[in-house]
N, C-alpha and C positions, 0 to 999 in steps of 0.2 A: 350233377343235378339234372333230373329229368325235365322235359318240357312242361309236364303237368305241375311239377313243383315250382319251376320258374314262374309260370303263369299265376300260381297261387300266391307266391311271394309278391309279385308285382301288383296283384289285386289288393292284397292287404296293405301294401305301401300306398297305393292310390287312395284307399279308404281312409288311412291315417292322415294323408295330406289334405284330402277334401273335407275331412271331418272337423278340421280346426276352423273356427269362425274368425275371420279377420275383422275384429271389432272396429278398427279404424274405418272400415268400409260399411259394416253393418249399421252402425249408429247413424251416419248421415243418410244411408239408404232408407232406414225406417223413418227418419225425419222428413225425407223427401216424399215418401209414401203418404205420411200423415198430412203433409202440405197439400197433396193432390186430393186426398180422400175426405178430409175433414169438411171442406166446403160442401161437398156432395152430401155428406152425412148430415150437415146442418140443414140442407134443403129438405132431406127426408124427415128430420126431426120436427121441423117447423111447419111441415105440410098440414093443411087442415083436413085430416083424414075423415072425420065424421061427415063433413059436408063436401067431400071431394067429388062425388058423382053429381051432386046438385050443381056444383060450380062448373063441371065439365059440360053440363047440359045448358048452360047459360047461352043466350043467342050470340053475344059478342065473342065468346070462346069458340063456339061451333063455327061461326063465320070466319074467324081467323084460322081455325084448323082446316076448314074446307079450302080456303084460298091457298093456304100453304101447301096442302097436299096436291091441289090441282096445278099450281104454278111450278112446284118442284118436279112434278112428274113430266110436265110439258118441257121444262128446261132440260131434264135428263134425256128426253127424246131428241131434242135439238142437239145436245152434246153428242149423242150417239150418231146422228146423221152426219155431223161435221168432224167429230173427234176421232172416230174410227178410221176414216180415210186419212186424216192428218197423221195419226199414229203410224199407219201403214207407210205413208210417204217418208216419215222420219226413220223408220226401221228398215225399209227395203230399198229406198232410192238414194243413191249418192249424188249430191248436187252441191255446187259452191254455196257456202254460207249455211250449211245444214246445222252446224253447231249454234250459229247465231239464231236460227229459226227455233231450235229446240229451247234455247235460253228465253226467247221471247214468249214461247208457249207457256213456260213455267213462271213467268213474271207474276201473274195473278196470285200465285201461291204465297209470295212474299210481299206483294203490294198491299198497303193498307186498303181495306175495302172502300173507305170513304174516298180515297184517291181514285179508285176504280170508278166510283159513281160520278166523280167530277169529270174523269176522262170520257165516260159515256155521254155525259151532258154536252161536252165540247164537240163530240162527233155526231151524236144522234139527237141532240136537243133542237128546239125550233130554230135556233140560230147557229146550230152546229154545222160541221163540214158537210155531212150527209143529211142531217135532219132538216135543214132549211130547204134542200132540194125535194125531199119527200113531202114536206108540207106544201111547198109551192106547186109541185107537179101533181101529186096524188091526194093532197089534203090529209096526209097521215101524220099524226103526232104521237110519238112514242113515250116521252117522259110523262110521269104521273098517271100512267095507265097500267092495267093488268099486264098488258104486253111488255111494258117497261120492267115490271117485276120479273117476268120470265127472262128478259134479256140480261138484267143485272145478275140473276141467279146463274144463268148459263155462263156468263163471263167469268165468274169466280170459281165455278165448279168444273168447267171443262178440263183444266189441267190434270185433275185427279183421274179422269177417264183416259186422257191421252197417255199419261205416264204408265198407267196400269196396262193398257193395251199394247203400247210400244214394248214394254218389258215382256209381255206374253209373246209378241211377234219375234223378238230376239231369241227367246228361249225355245221357240217351236222348231222342230226338225224340218228343214227346208227340202229334204230329200223327197218327201211326199209331193211337194209342189213341183219339183223337178221331174218326178216320174209322171205326173199329170201333164206337164208341158210336153214331154216326149211322146205322149199318146195323142197329142194334137189338141188338147184343151186350150181354150182361150184364156186370157188373163182374168177376165171377169168370172168365167166358170171356175178357174182355179181358186180365186178368192172366195167365191160363194160356196163351192162344194168341198174345198180342201182346207184353205187357210182359216176361214171363219170357224168351222167346227173345232179346229186345233186350238184356237185361242179363245174359245167361248168362255172357259172359266175366268180368264183375265178380263174379258168384256163384261161379264156379269159382275165381277168384283168391282171393276171400275165404275160401272153404272150405279151400283149400290152406294159407293163412296160419293159419287157425283150427286146422287139424289139426296144423301144425307147432308152434304155441304150446301146444296141449294136450299134445303129445308131450314137450315140454321142461318142463312145469310141475313145480315142486318145492315151493315154500313153502306154498301153499294145500292141496296134497295131503297133505303130512306133518302139517300142523296139523289138518286136518279128517278125513282118512282114515287117518292113522297109517302105519306102516312094517312091514307083516306080509307075509312071504314068500308068494307065490302068490295073495295077496288084494289087497294095496294097494301092494306094493313095485314101483313102476315103474322105468324105467331111470334117471331122475335120482336117485331115492332109492337105487338100487343103486350108482350112482357115489359118492354121499356115504358109504355104508356101506363100500364096497370101498376107498375112499381111506384109511380108518383101518386096515384089516387086510391088504389086498392091492392095492397101488397099480397093478400092471400090469393087473389086471382093471378098475380104474377107468379106466385109459387106453383100454382096448379099448372099453368102453361109451361113453366120451366120443367116440371116433373114429366110432362108429356115429351118434351124435347130430350130430356135425359133418358127416358125409357127407350126412345127411338135410337139414340146414340149407343146405349148399352147393347141393345138387340143387334144392331148392325156390327158393332165391334166383336161381339161374341160369335156372330155368324161367320165373320171373315177371319177369325183367329187362326184357323188352320192354314191360311195362305201366308201368314207371317211367322208362325211358331211351329216348328216341326216336331219338337219334343213335347211330351205331356206336361 
């Protein structure tokens, strides 16, 4: 049998094998898909499409949208300033307790957001470990302010950035950094001119995920920053409030958050899925 014939037989056998649908897996898979998609479909079906633009232009909706966009963007910048160096430290430096530090960094991913808000209050509240010193020394109060919203969003969103950037750093070819070091470049120059361009796709992906997580933050925000119009009432908080008084407004705000999520996931799809 020639190599061509062998390859043809193997290809035909592979098609026969993959062509059989394992119904014991397909049925629960379809049910799982329906479980995830039907609530989103219900949101689209019940949306007040004829009055959608009018509701999006309402002052309280625009106010919540503006505050959410501003705070989530500032929170992402804060995460970039602190998260990228932290990811570099975890990926490039060996030190005692590195695994513990990595675990602590990822705790906000699994920690209930409300618990995160309570933790922030205990540390940065007016009677907190650091908050009482800030209040007594500088007169700075963080809870129930717009700054508090940024802190709460950054707290829950930073792990997404750190994980993405650390993965990019571990996958980057370190030979370029070593070559720059042999040419006499300083550590800062190597990081700025060599390492950062290499990991830029990971940084961008992490920043986008971080921004999306900050935009949708609810539990830590309402616990640490409260729910004050124009100051701390972000879009998720506005959805929660509108659901009790004006359900159609809650649907409109939910649609905006859903659209943002879909756009972000579609834009980052190529980073997670290699096949079409």
